[in-house]
C-alpha positions as CSV (number, residue, x, y, z in Angstrom):
1,M,0.0,0.0,0.0
2,N,1.3,3.4,-0.9
3,E,1.1,6.2,1.6
4,K,0.4,9.7,0.4
5,R,0.0,13.0,2.3
6,L,-2.8,15.5,2.5
7,D,-2.1,19.1,3.5
8,R,-1.5,19.7,7.2
9,A,-4.9,21.2,8.0
10,A,-6.8,18.4,6.2
11,E,-4.8,15.8,8.1
12,E,-5.4,17.4,11.4
13,A,-9.1,17.8,10.7
14,I,-9.4,14.1,10.1
15,D,-7.4,13.4,13.3
16,W,-9.9,15.5,15.2
17,M,-12.9,13.7,13.6
18,V,-11.5,10.4,14.6
19,R,-10.7,11.6,18.2
20,L,-14.3,12.8,18.6
21,R,-15.6,9.4,17.3
22,A,-13.2,7.2,19.3
23,E,-13.0,9.0,22.7
24,K,-15.7,10.1,25.1
25,P,-15.9,13.9,24.3
26,D,-15.7,16.1,27.3
27,A,-15.4,19.9,27.9
28,R,-11.6,19.8,27.7
29,L,-11.5,18.0,24.4
30,L,-14.2,20.3,22.9
31,A,-12.3,23.3,24.1
32,A,-9.1,22.0,22.5
33,L,-11.0,21.5,19.2
34,D,-12.4,25.0,19.4
35,A,-8.9,26.4,20.0
36,W,-7.5,24.5,17.0
37,I,-10.3,25.7,14.7
38,A,-9.8,29.3,15.8
39,G,-6.0,29.1,15.6
40,D,-5.7,29.2,11.8
41,P,-8.2,30.1,9.0
42,A,-6.9,27.0,7.2
43,N,-8.0,24.9,10.1
44,A,-11.5,26.3,10.1
45,D,-11.7,25.8,6.3
46,A,-10.5,22.2,6.5
47,W,-13.0,21.4,9.4
48,S,-15.9,23.0,7.5
49,R,-15.1,21.0,4.4
50,L,-14.9,17.7,6.3
51,Q,-18.1,18.4,8.2
52,N,-19.9,19.2,4.9
53,R,-18.9,15.8,3.6
54,L,-20.0,14.0,6.8
55,G,-23.3,15.8,7.4
56,G,-22.1,18.0,10.2
57,P,-22.8,15.8,13.2
58,Y,-19.9,17.0,15.4
59,D,-20.6,20.7,14.8
60,T,-24.2,20.0,15.7
61,L,-23.2,18.6,19.1
62,R,-20.6,21.4,19.6
63,S,-23.3,24.0,19.1
64,L,-25.6,22.2,21.5
65,D,-22.8,22.3,24.1
66,H,-22.6,26.1,23.7
67,R,-26.4,26.5,24.0
68,L,-26.5,24.4,27.2
69,P,-23.9,26.2,29.3
70,R,-24.9,24.6,32.7
71,K,-25.0,21.0,31.6
72,N,-22.8,19.5,28.8
73,V,-25.1,17.9,26.2
74,R,-23.0,14.7,26.3
75,T,-23.6,14.4,30.0
76,I,-27.3,14.2,29.2
77,L,-26.9,11.9,26.2
78,L,-24.7,9.4,28.0
79,Q,-26.7,9.0,31.2
80,P,-27.8,5.3,31.2
81,D,-31.0,6.0,33.0
82,T,-32.3,8.6,30.6
83,S,-34.6,7.5,27.9
84,R,-34.5,8.7,24.3
85,R,-38.0,10.1,24.7
86,D,-36.9,12.2,27.7
87,L,-34.0,13.5,25.7
88,L,-36.2,14.5,22.8
89,R,-38.6,16.3,25.2
90,T,-35.6,18.2,26.7
91,F,-34.3,19.2,23.3
92,A,-37.8,20.2,22.1
93,G,-38.3,22.4,25.2
94,L,-35.0,24.2,24.4
95,G,-35.9,24.7,20.8
96,L,-33.1,22.4,19.6
97,L,-35.1,20.0,17.5
98,G,-34.2,21.7,14.2
99,G,-32.6,20.3,11.1
100,G,-29.1,20.2,12.6
101,L,-30.0,18.0,15.5
102,W,-32.1,15.8,13.2
103,L,-29.1,15.3,10.9
104,G,-26.9,14.6,13.9
105,A,-29.3,12.0,15.3
106,R,-29.5,10.3,12.0
107,S,-25.7,10.2,11.6
108,R,-23.7,7.1,12.7
109,P,-22.3,8.8,15.8
110,G,-25.7,10.4,16.6
111,Q,-27.5,7.1,16.4
112,A,-25.0,5.5,18.8
113,L,-25.5,8.4,21.3
114,F,-29.2,8.2,21.2
115,A,-29.5,4.3,21.3
116,D,-30.2,2.3,24.4
117,L,-27.5,-0.2,23.5
118,S,-24.6,0.3,21.1
119,T,-21.1,-0.7,20.2
120,A,-18.1,1.4,19.1
121,T,-15.7,1.0,16.2
122,G,-14.0,-2.4,16.4
123,E,-16.2,-3.5,19.4
124,R,-18.4,-6.6,19.6
125,R,-20.4,-6.9,22.8
126,A,-22.8,-9.3,24.4
127,F,-25.8,-8.1,26.5
128,A,-28.1,-9.9,28.9
129,L,-31.6,-8.6,28.5
130,D,-34.1,-8.3,31.3
131,D,-36.2,-11.2,30.0
132,G,-33.2,-13.6,30.0
133,S,-32.5,-13.3,26.3
134,R,-28.9,-12.8,25.1
135,L,-28.1,-10.1,22.5
136,T,-24.7,-9.7,20.7
137,L,-24.0,-6.6,18.7
138,N,-21.5,-6.4,15.9
139,A,-19.2,-3.3,15.7
140,E,-20.8,0.1,15.2
141,S,-24.3,-1.3,15.9
142,A,-27.2,0.4,17.8
143,V,-30.5,-0.8,19.1
144,D,-33.4,0.5,21.2
145,L,-35.4,-1.6,23.6
146,A,-39.2,-1.5,24.0
147,F,-40.2,-4.2,26.5
148,D,-43.7,-4.1,28.1
149,D,-46.4,-6.5,29.2
150,R,-47.4,-7.3,25.7
151,Q,-44.2,-7.7,23.7
152,R,-40.4,-7.6,23.7
153,L,-39.3,-5.3,20.9
154,L,-35.8,-4.5,19.6
155,L,-35.4,-1.5,17.2
156,L,-32.3,-2.1,15.1
157,R,-31.1,1.4,14.3
158,R,-28.0,0.3,12.4
159,G,-25.5,-2.5,12.2
160,E,-26.0,-6.2,13.0
161,L,-27.1,-8.4,15.9
162,V,-27.5,-12.0,16.9
163,V,-30.1,-12.7,19.5
164,Q,-30.8,-15.9,21.6
165,V,-34.4,-15.5,22.6
166,A,-35.6,-16.6,26.0
167,P,-39.1,-18.3,25.9
168,D,-42.1,-16.2,27.0
169,R,-45.5,-17.4,25.7
170,A,-47.2,-14.2,26.8
171,R,-44.8,-11.8,25.0
172,P,-43.6,-12.3,21.4
173,F,-40.0,-11.3,20.7
174,L,-39.7,-8.9,17.7
175,V,-36.8,-7.2,15.9
176,R,-37.9,-4.1,13.9
177,T,-35.8,-2.6,11.1
178,G,-36.2,-0.1,8.3
179,Q,-38.0,-2.6,6.2
180,G,-40.2,-4.7,8.5
181,E,-40.3,-7.0,11.5
182,I,-38.7,-10.4,12.5
183,M,-40.6,-12.4,15.1
184,A,-39.0,-15.3,16.8
185,L,-40.7,-18.6,16.4
186,G,-37.6,-20.4,17.8
187,T,-34.6,-19.1,19.6
188,R,-31.5,-17.8,17.7
189,Y,-31.1,-15.7,14.6
190,L,-29.1,-12.9,13.0
191,V,-30.4,-9.6,11.7
192,R,-28.4,-7.0,9.7
193,Q,-29.5,-3.6,8.5
194,E,-28.1,-3.0,5.1
195,A,-28.3,0.1,3.0
196,D,-31.7,-0.7,1.5
197,A,-32.7,-4.1,2.9
198,T,-32.6,-6.2,6.0
199,R,-30.8,-9.5,6.0
200,V,-32.0,-12.3,8.3
201,L,-30.2,-15.6,8.9
202,V,-31.9,-18.3,11.1
203,L,-29.4,-20.1,13.3
204,E,-31.8,-22.2,15.3
205,H,-35.5,-23.1,14.8
206,S,-37.4,-20.5,12.8
207,V,-38.6,-16.9,12.5
208,R,-41.4,-15.0,10.7
209,L,-40.5,-12.0,8.5
210,S,-43.3,-9.4,8.0
211,L,-43.6,-6.3,5.9
212,P,-45.8,-3.3,6.9
213,D,-48.4,-4.3,4.3
214,G,-49.0,-7.6,6.1
215,H,-47.1,-9.9,3.8
216,F,-45.0,-12.4,5.7
217,L,-42.6,-15.4,5.2
218,D,-41.6,-18.1,7.6
219,V,-37.8,-18.9,7.4
220,A,-36.5,-22.2,8.9
221,Q,-33.2,-23.0,10.6
222,G,-30.2,-22.7,8.2
223,E,-32.1,-20.5,5.8
224,S,-31.9,-16.8,5.1
225,A,-33.9,-14.0,3.5
226,L,-33.8,-10.3,2.5
227,L,-36.5,-7.9,3.5
228,H,-36.9,-5.2,0.9
229,A,-39.3,-2.2,1.1
230,R,-42.2,-4.1,-0.7
231,R,-41.1,-7.8,-1.0
232,I,-39.3,-10.6,0.8
233,E,-36.6,-12.4,-1.1
234,R,-35.7,-15.9,0.1
235,Q,-32.0,-16.6,-0.1
236,G,-32.0,-20.3,0.7
237,A,-29.5,-22.2,2.8
238,G,-25.7,-22.3,3.2
239,E,-25.2,-18.8,4.6
240,G,-24.3,-19.7,8.1
241,Y,-20.8,-18.2,7.5
242,R,-22.3,-14.8,7.8
243,A,-22.4,-15.2,11.6
244,D,-18.6,-15.7,11.7
245,W,-18.2,-12.2,12.9
246,L,-19.1,-13.5,16.4
247,E,-15.6,-15.1,16.3
248,G,-13.9,-12.1,14.7
249,R,-13.8,-13.6,11.2
250,L,-15.0,-12.3,7.9
251,S,-15.9,-15.2,5.7
252,V,-16.6,-14.3,2.1
253,L,-18.0,-16.6,-0.6
254,D,-18.0,-14.9,-4.0
255,E,-18.9,-11.4,-2.7
256,P,-18.1,-8.0,-4.5
257,L,-15.1,-6.1,-3.1
258,S,-17.5,-3.3,-2.0
259,A,-19.3,-5.7,0.3
260,V,-16.0,-6.9,1.9
261,I,-15.0,-3.3,2.5
262,D,-18.4,-2.5,4.0
263,A,-17.9,-5.3,6.5
264,L,-14.5,-3.8,7.4
265,R,-15.7,-0.3,7.9
266,P,-17.1,-0.8,11.4
267,Y,-13.7,-2.1,12.5
268,R,-11.6,0.9,11.3
269,H,-11.4,4.5,12.4
270,G,-11.3,7.0,9.6
271,L,-12.6,6.9,6.0
272,I,-12.1,4.2,3.3
273,R,-13.3,4.7,-0.3
274,V,-13.5,2.2,-3.1
275,A,-13.3,3.4,-6.7
276,P,-16.3,2.4,-8.9
277,E,-13.9,0.5,-11.3
278,V,-13.1,-2.1,-8.7
279,R,-16.2,-2.3,-6.5
280,Q,-17.6,-5.4,-8.3
281,L,-14.3,-7.5,-8.2
282,R,-15.2,-10.9,-6.8
283,V,-13.7,-12.0,-3.5
284,Q,-13.7,-15.2,-1.5
285,G,-11.8,-16.3,1.6
286,V,-11.6,-15.9,5.3
287,Y,-10.2,-12.7,6.7
288,S,-9.6,-11.1,10.1
289,L,-12.0,-8.4,11.3
290,D,-9.8,-7.4,14.2
291,D,-6.7,-6.9,12.1
292,S,-8.1,-5.0,9.2
293,E,-4.7,-3.8,8.1
294,R,-3.7,-7.4,7.4
295,T,-6.9,-8.0,5.6
296,L,-6.3,-5.0,3.3
297,R,-2.7,-6.2,2.6
298,I,-4.1,-9.7,1.6
299,L,-6.7,-8.1,-0.7
300,A,-4.0,-5.9,-2.3
301,E,-1.9,-9.0,-2.9
302,T,-4.7,-11.1,-4.4
303,L,-6.7,-8.6,-6.4
304,P,-5.8,-6.2,-9.2
305,I,-6.2,-3.2,-6.9
306,R,-4.0,-0.4,-5.5
307,I,-4.4,0.9,-2.0
308,D,-3.3,4.5,-1.3
309,R,-3.1,5.7,2.3
310,Y,-3.5,9.4,3.0
311,T,-2.6,9.5,6.7
312,P,-3.8,6.6,8.9
313,W,-7.4,8.0,8.6
314,L,-8.0,8.1,4.9
315,V,-7.6,5.1,2.5
316,L,-8.5,5.0,-1.2
317,I,-8.8,1.8,-3.1
318,G,-8.5,1.9,-6.9
319,P,-7.4,-0.1,-9.9
320,G,-4.0,-1.7,-9.7
């Protein structure tokens, strides 16, 4: 892989973006960021250009900090006993539910801040739910919980999960995504929110996939399916390897390079871009999620691609 350099201000802006994403931002870190931005017009310009590309989530939170002088907004957002509904009521009362906050909440960092349970970059984590079920989140995933006397509901905001469902005849167990709902008819299954579909893999027993229009499909153990906006596409059997991320492995069976890189993104800080000319190159093999640098080296050695690195935080992949 070749390493190239950006100009100083652009490199430092990317470094600040990664620090805000990787660390727990506090008043000292935000003050240091403000000082860096104010210290040089080139810094302010580089930060503005980067935020425009990313939807401005960090500037949104910084502006909230300045408008809540007595209580840092992150202190509110990170309190474990504060519900998302309470947070939204607080912001609405302060007149902060405008477009900026909406964009921030819909961004990847914003979704994690507002979610009941979430994982960071490179983090896989298991949770014991109140009903006895076991939930495992892949890296950069976020879910909300809505358990009551009638149902047990997980709202998958982003990312991927595997859930081992505890039996409860009085309350069905549901996972809701952007395309529909998955109801447990058995015990263990995988759900992944993709760009425009939901992928479901049944690891034990069976599940029922439902669309908002009432259409549904039962999927048995070992089978998988995709929920689209208006249809359910059965994928058949033989996709159990898609759950290998539980063990830190990325198993690929004739997938495009773009899909492989998408699977690596939650395990890397910074930005990685794939040129259109190489996105559809076919890949197969078993790769490490926890050592993404090694995986990129192997891909560069086995595919006709070139990987250029612009600081540790920006990687471009193009034709070799």
